[in-house]
N, C-alpha and C positions, 0 to 999 in steps of 0.2 A: 510457771508463767512463759519462762521465756522458750520453752522446747513446745509450749501450744503458738504462740507466736512465731517461731521458725518455719510450724508447719501452716500456718496463714500466707505468713509471705512464699514457700515455696508450690503451695495450690493458686497461688496469685500470678505469678513467675509462669507456673506450669499453661494458665486460661491465656498470657499474653503470648505467649511461644504458639499455643494450638491457634488460634484470633490470627496471627502472622503466617503461617502456614496454610493455612485454609483463604486467607487473602493472595499470596503468590499460589496455591493452586488456580482460584477462580480467575487469575490474570493469564495464568498459562491456557485453561479453558476457553478463556473469552476470545485470545489471537485464533484459537484455533476454528475456534466456531465463525470466527471471522473469517478464514481463509477458505473452510469449507462453504459460505455465502458467496462467497464472489468467484468459487472453481462453480459452484451451481448456477448464477448468472451466466460465466461464460458458455455451459453447457447449454443455456437456453439458448442464448445466444446463435451457437452453433446448427443448435436442435433445427431453430427456427428456421435459417437464413439451408440448411441442409433440406427440410420439405418446400424450397423453392426452387431448387433445384429440377430443369428440365433435363430429357433427352440431348445428346449429339456429343460431339467433341467436344468442345470450349466447356460445355455443362458437366463433362465425366471429369476434368480436369480441376471445375471447382468443387467436384462430388470430393476427388480422389484428398484436397490441400484441406476441406473442411473436417473429412472422415479421418484426417492425421489429427486434426485437431481435438475432434472429441476423444480419441483413443487419448490422446496426451491429458486431455483434461479429468477425464473418468478417473487414469493413472495415479493421476495427484492427487485424486478425490478421495481416491481407495490408500492412499500414503497418506494422507490428511485423516482420515476415519482409521487406521491401524494407530498414528500418533497420539489422535485422541483416548482412544482406547489403553493405548502405554500408560498416557496419560494417568487415565480414570483407576489404572489398576495400582498406579504408584499413591494415589492419592487414596485411597482404598486401604490401601497395605498401612501408609503412613496415618491414619485416625484410626488404625484398628488398636496399632502403636498406643496413640496416643490416649484412646477412651477404655485402656487394657491398665496402663500407666493412672488416670485418672479415675479407673475404679480399685486399684488398688492404695491410693488416696483417701479415699471416700470410706472403703473399711478399716482404714487405720482411723480416718475420726470419728468414726462408731462406735469404735473400741473405747476410746477416748470417751467419747460423751456417754457408753455409757456406763464406762467407771464413774463419770461423773454425778452422773443420775440415782446410780447406788450410792455414794460417798453422800449426796443431797440426800436420798433419803432416811439414807442412817441417823444423818443430823439436821434433821429437819424439824425436830425441839425449838422453837424460839427463845429460850429458856436458855438452851446450849449455848446459842448465838451469843444471848446476853453476857452470859457468866464467864465465854470467850472474851471478848472484849470487855468486864467489869475485873476479872481474875488481872490487867494489862498490870506494871507496875506504876505508871506514872500516868498522864494524864497524854503523853504526846503519842504514847506507844498504844494505848486506848483507841487514839483517830486512829494511826496506820492499818491500827487490826481493823475498825468500822470499812475503810477504803479500800482493805483485803478483799475482805465480804463480799464488798461492791463491786470490784474489778472479779473477783470468780462469778457472782451474777452474770456481768457484759456479756467474758468469756462465753458462758453456756449458753448465752443468746445468739451472738457471734457462730462459735459453730454452728451451731441449729440454721442459722441461715444459708451459711456457707454449706453444709449439706444440700438444702433443700436448691441450691442454686447450682450446684455438682452436678446431682440426678439429675435438673434440667439439659443442662451442658451434654451431659452421655445422651440425654434422651433425644438432644436435637440430632449430634453426631449421627447416631445410629438411624436417626431419619433420613437425614445428607445421603448415608452411604448406603441406605436403602436405592434412595434415588436413584444414584449413582450408577449401582447395580443394574436397575433397569433399563438407564443411558445406555449402558454397553452392550445392553442383551440389544436394542434399537438399532446401533449402531453397527453392529454384525451382521443385523439380517440387510440392513443398506448397502452394506459391504458386498453382500453374496448378491446384491441386483445387482450392483457395479460389477463385482466382477463378470456376469452374466451378459451384463450388456459390451461391455468390454471386448465380447466373444463376439457377440452380432456383427456392433464394427467393422472388427476385423475380415471376418465371415463377407461383409459388404465391401470391403475396401479390394478383396481377391479379385471380387467379381468385379469390379469396375477396374480394375488396374487389368484383367486379364482381356475388356473389353477395348483400353487403352490401346496395349501390346498391336493388335490389331492394323492401327493407324497413327504408327510410329513416324511413319514417311510422315505424314500429314502432321504430328506434334513437332517433328523437327523443323517441318518449313514455319510454322506457323512461332519455333524456339527463335528462330531465326531473325521472323517478322518483329518479335517484340524487344529482341536485345538490341536490332537495328532501332526501333522507337525510343529507349531507353536512353539509346547514346546521342540520338536527338535533342531528347529530352534535359539531358545533363549537359548538353551543348548550351542550350536556349537557357537553360536556370541559369549557368555559371555568364554566360553572355550580358542576361539581362542583369547579376547584381554588381558585374565588374563596369557595366552601363552606367550603374545608377553609383557607382565610390567612386567615379570617373568625374562624376556629372561633381559631387560634393568636393573631390580634390579642385575643380576648374572653379566654382565658387571659393573655398579657402584660399586658393591661389588670388584670385581677383581682388577678394577683400585684403587679402596682404599686401599686394600694388597699392591698394589705394589708401592703406596707409601710410605705405614706404614713401607713397609720391607727396604726400599731406607733409610729412617731417624731414624730406630731404631736397635738395636742389636749391641749393645757397650757393649765390655764386660767393670767387674771391674778388679780389680788391683789384684787380686784371679784369674780370669780369669772366674768368675759363671759371667753369665751375669747380666743386670739390667732385674727387673723384668718387666714383662707383662703389659700394661696397660688393665684397663678393657675392654670385647668385648664390643662393642657400636653397635646396630641397623642402619643400611645403610639405609638413607633416599633416595628414590628414588629423583633425581634432572633431570628437564629439560637444555636442551641446550638454550641459547640466543636463537636461529633461530624456535625452537620451541617453546617457550613462546612466541617468536613475532608472529611468526601465528596463536597461541590458540587467544592471542590478538584480532589479524587482524577477527581471525573465527566469536571469541564471539563482535565484535563490528557491527559487517554485520547483526546481527539477527534482521528477517523481511523482510530482500532483499537478500536472499541469493535463486537464481532461482531454477525452477523445475527439476527433476529429467530425466523426462521426457517433451518434446519439449510441446505436446499438451497434455492433461489428466484432469479427477477429480475426486475426491476423493471420492473411495467409501467406504471404512470405516474407520474409525475417531480412533486418537490414542484414546487409553483407554477402558472402558467398553461401547459396543455399542450393543443396542438393537438390534435381530433379526430381518430384516424386515417384516419377514412372521410369526414369530411360536412366541404365548405372553409369557411372563414371562422364555424365553430364552437369555442369553447375551455370548456376545463374548467377549475377552481382545487382547489388538494390543498394540506391546512393541512401533507400528511406524503406520504408516500411509500406506493404500491400494491407488494406483494411479488407476483407469480404466485408459485403453491407446491403441491406435491401437497398431493391430496384429502387434506382434514381433517388436515395437519401438524402437528407440535405447535409451541406459542410458548414462545421463553423471553428470559426477564429479560436485556436488556442491558448489568448492569450490578448492584453489591450495593445495597437500599437497601428500603423500605419500603411496601407498599401502603395506600394512603389510597383509593382509591374500586373499586369495583367496579358499575360500572351494567350497567342490560339498557336496548337500543334495538332499538324494533321496526325488523326492517330492516337492521340493523347490527351484533346477535346483543350477546354482553356484549361492558363494555368494561373494561380495566383500566389503572388509571394507578399509575405507583410514581415516588415520591419520590425524589431522589437530593440530598441537600442543597437548593440555591434550583434544582435541574433538577426536569421530570417529564418520565417517557417515557409513551406512550399505546401500547397495544396493542388492537385494534378489528378485528369482524368473529370473535368467536370465540364459537364454540359451547358449549363448554364450560370454566370457568373452576376451576385447581386451589385457587386461592389466594383467603381473604377480608380483609378490611380489617385492619389491621395486624398482617398477614406478612410476616415478616422472608425478603426473599428476596438469594439471592448470583447472581452471573455465570454464566448460560447456563442456570438452572432452570427448568423448565419451569413455564408458571404457565397453559398450558390447551392447547385445541385447536379450528381452525378451522373454523367454517361449510364444506361447500363451494357452487361456485357454484350457480346458477342451472339449469344445464342439468348439473351434477354429475359433471362429470370434473376440474375443481381443485381451488382454494381460492385466497383472495387475501384475505392479510393485510395492513392497515392500519397504519402505525407514524408516530407524529409523536413532537416531542419541543417540548419547551416550559420556559424563563426565567422565575421570580418575579423581576421588579425591584423595588423600592422599592413593592411592594404589586400592581406590573403585569403581569401572565400575558403574553409575548413567544413569538409560535414562531418555530422556527429550524430549519435546514434539514437533515433526517438524513440526510441523500447525505452531508454536509460530515464526520457524526461517525462512520458505519459502514465498518470497516477494507473496502479493495478488494482 
């Protein structure tokens, strides 16, 4: 009986291990499928924008940036398919081993059950059972023998149920393996399609590059004008945030002065006033609400919504190589997002509008305060908000200017943090949801 109990325990342990490995495999597979869906969405957005690009130098620049993204996303998607296929192969291999182990256990149980059936058949005479009980030397031994026979019958029934359960597990595993294999074949087909699409994208990219090289002088002039515009935008944004900080510091100093005046100024018995304490530097302190909002903004790092509903990053944060000219780089204090023409711009978090600027060439600029953080939205044709407006997450704050060729729009987005009165820029890509 002990031997049978051990067999039953080992089967249960195997079943739990099997369930655990399946759950882990499903979790990994689900994560890869989620990444696949995100990449396909990015590809769809990029393709939609590419379809709207017109002819002309500026349009060709947009086209180059969009094709770069298209190639990158397709290559990531192919890598994702590779990962899913490898994961499926590992899962299938693991399940094959588990099924073989389960089948071995099942065969052993069948052999044991067969022996029990033969024994039961040979000793099926009920008088034999009775004689076995009545031949006991005393009453207590007879009770034990009765319980033993009952236990044997229960074990037979449980073993039969375990065999049926094991058969069901094996059947389900085989079905699951077949589905995995079918899924793998589908992924292989999709992978081939994506690889062919990459080749077509690269061919289109080369055509666009050849077209742009003919207008290199014009491109250089446009690049210099764009860099000059960026420098002006940077200066105005810095100036606006520093002006806001100065106003808050002045307000804090005034409040400090009023508090000091109300608690000092007492005179001595000779009529002269007491000595004035040495002037201390006033440190700007945020309100409790502002601190809470800043912490809440910070806790949403990597989860903020995009400032446009649909779009693709056409220029990343920091130093970027020019898409067509060798050894030429641009610097970006934020990110540029290619979007549909006149797309609406949204606040990425709750806050208060502190500045609305109008910069020639960069359109309108909206700055929103989120505690110690500031988000900046530029290249707006129209602003729907004014200074002091309280905004909520995803609230529309304006619409974008069309690009020079009139086919698309570009949203410029920045994030800054105020630390000890100093303005520091941060990488917006790390804060937006992927």
